[in-house]
C-alpha positions as CSV (number, residue, x, y, z in Angstrom):
1,M,0.0,0.0,0.0
2,T,2.9,2.4,0.8
3,M,4.4,1.7,-2.6
4,L,1.2,2.7,-4.4
5,L,0.9,5.8,-2.3
6,K,4.5,6.8,-3.1
7,W,3.8,6.2,-6.8
8,V,0.8,8.4,-6.9
9,L,2.5,11.1,-4.8
10,N,5.5,11.0,-7.1
11,A,3.2,11.4,-10.1
12,M,1.6,14.5,-8.4
13,A,5.1,15.8,-7.8
14,L,5.9,15.5,-11.5
15,M,2.8,17.4,-12.3
16,A,3.7,20.2,-9.8
17,L,7.3,20.3,-11.3
18,C,5.8,20.9,-14.7
19,Q,4.0,23.9,-13.3
20,L,7.2,25.3,-11.8
21,D,9.5,24.6,-14.8
22,S,8.5,25.8,-18.2
23,G,10.8,23.2,-19.8
24,L,8.9,20.2,-18.5
25,W,5.7,19.0,-20.2
26,L,3.2,16.4,-19.1
27,N,-0.1,15.5,-20.9
28,G,-2.3,14.6,-18.0
29,F,-2.1,12.5,-14.9
30,G,-1.9,9.2,-16.8
31,A,1.4,10.4,-18.3
32,A,2.6,11.5,-14.9
33,L,1.8,8.0,-13.4
34,L,3.7,6.3,-16.3
35,A,6.6,8.8,-16.0
36,A,6.9,8.2,-12.2
37,F,6.9,4.4,-12.9
38,V,9.6,4.6,-15.6
39,I,11.8,7.0,-13.6
40,G,11.6,4.6,-10.6
41,F,12.3,1.6,-12.8
42,L,15.3,3.3,-14.4
43,N,16.7,4.4,-11.0
44,M,16.3,0.9,-9.7
45,L,17.9,-1.0,-12.6
46,V,20.0,1.3,-14.8
47,R,21.3,3.9,-12.3
48,P,23.4,1.5,-10.2
49,V,25.2,0.2,-13.2
50,L,25.9,3.7,-14.4
51,V,27.2,4.7,-11.0
52,V,29.6,1.8,-11.0
53,L,30.8,2.4,-14.6
54,T,31.3,6.2,-14.0
55,L,32.9,5.8,-10.5
56,P,36.3,7.3,-11.6
57,I,34.7,10.5,-12.9
58,T,32.4,10.6,-9.9
59,L,35.3,10.5,-7.6
60,L,37.2,13.1,-9.5
61,S,34.2,15.4,-9.4
62,M,33.7,14.7,-5.7
63,G,30.3,13.1,-6.3
64,L,28.9,15.9,-8.5
65,F,28.7,13.7,-11.5
66,L,25.8,11.8,-9.7
67,F,23.6,14.8,-10.4
68,V,24.4,14.4,-14.1
69,I,23.5,10.7,-13.9
70,N,20.2,11.6,-12.2
71,A,19.4,14.2,-14.8
72,W,20.2,11.8,-17.6
73,M,17.8,9.2,-16.0
74,F,15.1,11.9,-15.9
75,W,15.8,12.9,-19.5
76,W,15.9,9.3,-20.7
77,A,12.5,8.6,-19.1
78,S,11.1,11.5,-21.0
79,S,12.3,10.1,-24.3
80,L,10.7,6.8,-23.5
81,I,7.2,8.2,-22.6
82,Q,4.9,9.9,-25.0
83,G,3.3,12.8,-23.2
84,F,6.3,13.6,-21.0
85,E,8.8,16.0,-22.6
86,I,11.9,17.9,-21.4
87,D,13.2,20.8,-23.6
88,H,16.8,21.0,-22.5
89,F,19.3,19.1,-20.3
90,S,19.3,22.0,-17.8
91,D,15.6,21.5,-17.3
92,A,16.3,17.8,-16.8
93,L,18.9,18.7,-14.2
94,L,16.6,21.1,-12.3
95,G,13.7,18.7,-12.5
96,S,15.7,15.7,-11.3
97,L,17.1,17.8,-8.3
98,L,13.6,18.9,-7.3
99,Y,12.1,15.4,-7.9
100,S,14.9,13.8,-5.8
101,A,14.4,16.3,-3.0
102,W,10.7,15.5,-3.1
103,G,11.5,11.8,-2.9
104,L,13.7,12.3,0.2
105,V,10.9,14.3,1.9
106,L,8.3,11.7,1.0
107,N,10.4,8.7,2.2
108,S,11.1,10.5,5.5
109,V,7.4,11.3,6.0
110,L,6.2,7.8,5.2
111,E,8.7,6.0,7.3
């Protein structure tokens, strides 16, 4: 039940992000639900592999490259989903930062 609640709240957060950032576009709540699912799926399966593969550059940048990986996951999700668009990589970076911050708040509240 908690997983379903997180999924719906993350979809609502994506919709709110689209209102804040003019470079993010969503076509309705269904696209937001699908986007939240795909972002979670990519972060669960692909992100750990990318973190390991880019470990040297992450260490050289003192961890800042992880923000780039998060933005890339966010942008990749938008390319996979029709109805979720991101104009520029800078919009993906800002969106992924705010979406991650929301996820931290959500996890701390629900636990």
